[in-house]
C-alpha positions as CSV (number, residue, x, y, z in Angstrom):
1,X,96.9,-41.1,117.3
2,X,97.4,-43.6,114.6
3,X,95.1,-44.7,112.0
4,X,94.8,-47.9,114.1
5,X,94.0,-46.6,117.7
6,X,91.0,-44.3,115.6
7,X,89.7,-47.3,114.2
8,X,89.6,-48.8,117.8
9,X,88.3,-45.3,118.9
10,X,85.3,-46.0,116.2
11,X,85.0,-49.3,117.3
12,X,84.7,-48.4,120.6
13,X,81.7,-45.7,120.1
14,X,80.2,-48.6,118.0
15,X,80.4,-50.2,121.4
16,X,78.7,-48.2,123.7
17,X,75.6,-47.0,121.7
18,X,74.9,-50.5,121.4
19,X,75.5,-51.0,125.5
20,X,72.6,-49.2,125.6
21,X,70.2,-51.7,124.1
22,X,72.4,-54.6,126.2
23,X,73.9,-56.1,123.9
24,X,77.1,-57.1,125.5
25,X,80.2,-54.4,125.5
26,X,82.3,-57.2,123.7
27,X,79.8,-58.3,121.6
28,X,79.6,-54.7,120.2
29,X,83.2,-54.1,119.6
30,X,82.9,-57.2,117.3
31,X,80.5,-55.9,115.3
32,X,82.0,-53.0,114.9
33,X,85.1,-54.4,114.2
34,X,83.5,-56.1,111.4
35,X,81.8,-53.2,110.2
36,X,85.5,-51.9,108.9
37,X,87.7,-54.7,109.1
38,X,90.6,-55.1,106.1
39,X,89.5,-58.1,105.0
40,X,86.0,-58.5,105.6
41,X,86.6,-62.0,106.8
42,X,88.2,-62.0,110.1
43,X,88.9,-65.7,112.4
44,X,88.0,-65.6,116.1
45,X,91.8,-65.2,116.3
46,X,92.1,-62.2,113.8
47,X,89.2,-60.6,116.1
48,X,90.3,-61.3,119.7
49,X,93.7,-59.4,118.7
50,X,91.9,-56.8,117.0
51,X,90.0,-56.2,120.2
52,X,91.2,-57.7,122.3
53,X,89.0,-59.8,123.6
54,X,89.3,-63.3,125.3
55,X,88.8,-65.9,123.4
56,X,86.2,-67.5,125.7
57,X,83.9,-64.0,125.8
58,X,84.6,-63.6,122.0
59,X,83.4,-67.0,121.3
60,X,79.9,-66.5,123.3
61,X,80.0,-62.9,121.7
62,X,80.4,-64.6,118.2
63,X,77.6,-67.0,118.8
64,X,75.7,-64.4,120.1
65,X,75.4,-62.4,117.0
66,X,74.8,-65.0,114.9
67,X,71.7,-65.6,116.1
68,X,70.5,-62.6,116.4
69,X,71.1,-62.7,112.4
70,X,74.2,-59.9,112.7
71,X,77.1,-62.4,111.8
72,X,77.7,-65.4,109.1
73,X,80.5,-68.0,109.2
74,X,82.4,-70.1,106.7
75,X,85.0,-72.7,106.5
76,X,87.9,-72.8,103.5
77,X,88.4,-76.1,102.1
78,X,91.2,-77.9,103.9
79,X,91.4,-75.3,106.7
80,X,89.7,-75.7,110.1
81,X,89.8,-71.8,111.3
82,X,85.9,-70.0,111.1
83,X,85.9,-67.2,109.1
84,X,83.4,-64.7,110.6
85,X,81.8,-61.3,108.5
86,X,79.2,-59.0,108.7
87,X,75.7,-60.6,107.6
88,X,74.5,-59.8,104.2
89,X,71.7,-57.3,104.9
90,X,72.1,-57.9,108.8
91,X,71.3,-54.1,110.0
92,X,67.9,-55.1,107.8
93,X,67.3,-58.0,109.3
94,X,68.0,-57.3,112.4
95,X,65.6,-53.7,112.0
96,X,62.6,-55.8,110.3
97,X,63.0,-58.1,113.2
98,X,62.3,-55.6,116.1
99,X,59.7,-53.7,113.8
100,X,58.1,-57.5,113.9
101,X,58.4,-57.1,117.2
102,X,56.7,-53.9,118.0
103,X,53.8,-55.0,116.0
104,X,53.3,-58.1,118.1
105,X,53.5,-55.6,121.0
106,X,50.0,-53.7,119.8
107,X,48.7,-57.1,119.7
108,X,49.4,-57.5,123.3
109,X,48.5,-53.6,124.0
110,X,45.2,-53.3,121.4
111,X,44.3,-56.9,124.0
112,X,45.1,-55.0,127.1
113,X,42.7,-52.2,126.2
114,X,40.1,-54.9,125.2
115,X,40.3,-57.0,128.6
116,X,40.5,-53.1,130.8
117,X,38.0,-51.2,128.4
118,X,40.8,-48.4,129.6
119,X,39.9,-45.7,127.5
120,X,42.9,-43.5,129.4
121,X,45.7,-44.2,131.0
122,X,48.8,-46.2,131.4
123,X,47.3,-49.0,128.7
124,X,46.4,-46.3,126.4
125,X,49.4,-44.1,126.2
126,X,51.4,-48.2,125.2
127,X,48.6,-48.7,122.7
128,X,49.0,-44.8,121.4
129,X,52.6,-45.1,121.3
130,X,53.2,-48.5,119.7
131,X,49.9,-48.1,116.8
132,X,52.0,-44.5,116.2
133,X,55.6,-46.4,115.4
134,X,53.7,-49.7,113.7
135,X,52.6,-46.3,111.0
136,X,55.7,-44.8,110.9
137,X,57.6,-48.2,109.6
138,X,54.2,-49.0,107.2
139,X,54.3,-45.6,105.4
140,X,58.8,-45.8,104.8
141,X,60.1,-46.2,102.3
142,X,61.8,-49.7,101.9
143,X,65.7,-49.6,103.2
144,X,68.2,-49.0,100.3
145,X,69.3,-52.5,100.2
146,X,65.5,-53.6,100.0
147,X,64.6,-50.8,97.1
148,X,67.5,-51.9,95.1
149,X,66.4,-55.8,95.2
150,X,62.6,-54.6,94.5
151,X,64.0,-53.0,91.4
152,X,65.8,-55.9,90.1
153,X,63.2,-57.9,90.2
154,X,61.2,-55.3,88.5
155,X,63.4,-55.8,85.6
């Protein structure tokens, strides 16, 4: 297997992993590719050639990934081409958004308990699970990139 085939196999693993959470396979391939490509900035044409996606499906997936906070884009002076790259601390931003979602659902389950008066059963189980997850994230150390930023701020 060539180095390129190995890279594309890894990109496919990323896509299949993210597909379990509902991320379209092409979006997963784009993320995988932009995590390992050289140079780190790629045009839609370069990405399309690399992962074998049509330009139409690629365009909508690039928009999706940008809106989710995974990608940044820019143009270069004198060019009309748009170049995409992984956003700074993309994974931290996305995980923080998911953690905020956990906290929001914890509020919803708390309201559900108050509304139903359930002390056992489905609502209680959901609330206990989200309460546990919120505590895990509250007690966790900051991600490595945030810890570095905190140390710089203290200096």
